[in-house]
N, C-alpha and C positions, 0 to 999 in steps of 0.2 A: 321537698314537702310542699312548699308554696305553689310550685308549678302544678303538682298533682291536685291540690285543693282547688286551684283556679279552674283547671280543666273539668274537674268534677262539678264545680259550681256552674260552669257554662252548660254542661250537659243537663243539670237539673233545671236550669232556667229554660233551656231550649225545649225540653220534653215535659217538664212538670208544670210550667206556668205559662204555656202558650196562650195567646189571645185568640187564636183561630187555628183549627186543624188544617187549614189550607195555606197557612203562611209558609213561605219557602225562603228563609234567609239566605243571603249569598254565601257561596262556598269558596270564593276567591275574589281578588280585586277586580278581575275582568268581569266576573259575574256581578259584582257590586256595581260597577259602572253601568252595565246594561240595565240592571234593575233601577238604579238611581235615575237614569235618563227617562225611563217610562214613568216612574213615580213622580218626578218633579213636574211633569206636565199637569198632573192633578194638584200638586202642592202650589204651583204657580211658577212659570218659567222666568225667574229673575235671578241674576247672579247674587250670591250671598253677601259679598262685601260691598259692592257698589250699587246694588239694586237695579241693574240694567236688564231690560227685557232681552230674551234671546229666542231664536227660532231655528227650525231645521234648515240646514244648508241645501241649496239647490245642487243639482248634478254639475252644473257649470261652475258653481262656487267651489265644490269639492275638487274639481280639476285644477282650479287656481291655487287653492290652499287646503291642506288636509283638515278634517274636522267635521263631525256630524252636526254640530250646533254652532250657530253664528250669533254674535252680539249684534243687537239692532235696537232701534227705537230712538226717537228724537229727544226723549227725556233722560237719556243715559248721561250721568255726570262724569263718566270716565273719559280721560284722554290718555293716549299712550305715553309712557315714559321714553320708550325707545321704538319709534314707528318703523325704523329701517334696520335691516341687518348690516353686518360689516361689509357685505357685498353690494349694499345699496338697494336691496330688494325689500319689499314690504314684509314686516315681521308678522308671520302667520299667527303668532300667539296673541296678537292684539285683537284679532277678529273672532276667535273661537272660544267656546266654553270648554273647560276641562274640569275633571272631578278632583277636588281638593280634599285632602285629609286634614281635618281640623287638628287632630292629633297626628302628626306626621308619621309615616311608616318607620322612619329612623327611631322615633320615640316609642312606637309600638314594640320595636325590637327589644327595648330595655325590659319590658314586662316578660319577655320570653328568654331573656339571658343570651340573646344572639346579636347584641349590638356591635360586636367586633367581627361579625361574619357578614357574608354577602346576603342580599335579599333572597337569592335562590336557596341558600342554606337555611335561612329562617323559615322559609316556606315548607321545609321538611319537618318542622316541629308541629306537633298536634296543636291545633287551635290558632296558629298564626295566620293562616290564610283567611279564616273566618273573621279574625280581628281586622285584617287588612281590608276586607270587603264590607265591614259593618256599615249599614246604611245610616245609622245615627251619626257616624263620623264623616260621611261623604256629602259635600255641598258643591254646587256649581260655582265656579269662579272663572273670571276672565283669565285666559292662558298666561298673559304676561305677569299678572299678579300672582298666580299660582307658582310660576317659575321663580319670581323674585322672592316670594316668601319661603319656598323650598321647605327646609326642615327647621326654620327659625322658631324659637319660642315666642310667646306673646309678651309684650311689655307696654310701657307708656311713653308717649312723646309729648312733652309739655310745650314744645315749640310749634307743634301742629304744622309741620312742613307738608306741602302738597306736591307729589311727584306724578300723580295720576289725574290731573285736572281737578275737578271738584269732588272726586271720589275720596271719601274720608278714610284712607288706608295709607299707612306709612311703613316704610322700612327704615329703621333708625340705627345709626352707628354711634356708640358712646365709648368713652374711655373707661375701662374697668379699673378696679383697685390694683390689679397687677400691672397696669400700664398698657395692656393689650386691648385693642378695640373689640367691642362686643356689639353684636347685631341682634335686633329683635323686630318683631312686627306688631303694629297696633291697628286693630280693626276699628270701624266706626262704633260709637257709643251704643248704637241701636242693636248690635249683635254681641256686645261684650259679655253680657250675661248668658247668651246662648252658647258661646264658645266655652265659657266656664263650666256650664252644666254638661256639655259634651265631654270635656276633659274629666270631670268627676265620674261620669258614666264609664268612660274607658278605663279609668283607674280601678273603679269598683269591679268591673266585669273581667278585665284582662290583667290587672296588676301593673298598669302602666305607671312608671315613675313620674311624679310631678316635682320638679326642683322646688326647694323651699321658697325662694324669692318669687317664683312664678305662682306658687300656691297662694301666697298672700295677695297677689294682684287678682287672681281668679276668684278668691273668696269675696273680695270687695266688689268686683264686677258683678258677681251673682246677686249681691245685695242691692247695688245701685241700679241694676238693670233687671228687674224681676220678670218672671214669665208673662208674656203678653199674649194676645189672641193668636197672632201669627205663629209664634213659637209653639203654643199649645196645639193648634190645628196641625202644624207640620209634624210634630212629634207623635201625635195620635196616628197619623197616616203612616209614618215610618214604623211605628210599633205594630200596626196591623199587619204589615208585611213581614217584619222580623219575627213576630210571635211573642214578644215581650216588651216591657216598658223601659223607658229611661226613668228611673225612680227619682231623679233629681229635678224633673220637670213636673211640678205639681200645678195642675190647672185649677183655677177657681171655678166654682159651679156657675 
């Protein structure tokens, strides 16, 4: 019943409250990445977590390392955690931009009841591919950070360790109540409210589960980091392409 109501809600929003008749929201993750790459040239080509400029890779650079978008700019605060691979070669993911799911695909699967199945199996469920390619949930991130974060939930690091130079992003390991280590990611304060409002949107639209502990952190982040001009402008541009709003991003006049 929940799944049916969610799919019906998606259909209503897509066709009943569209912002423009010309909007064409992504129908898959691959489609979402293609649309995001084009859209973020207008939003502003900076990585989401570190604020680093990026640019199109040259043909020669693509031959050296795969990736259409390369990190660049003298003001980039990011430094690689792992500059070389095990074979001693330059780590390709420190140079390129990848498209990060703020709400990871593994967590999107919880809203569709396929968390125990493969990604391919999830994609056969109505609505999953649209959720996986949703532009509100895709942001440009440096490849190494995208890979290190993976499907980790967000949390808080009170020691503020720095593994990526001056980029304020941490992967934290703590001891849980059960004695097992727990890992989570903490983004910079400047986007904590942004990620909270993206999580709330994905929960509202697709039924994505937010663990209780994470919810408490996100609620506080949303209060402590209110919507600013950049988030408002970005969300409006994404909404124009998607055809509907993120109702949790309320812009001031």
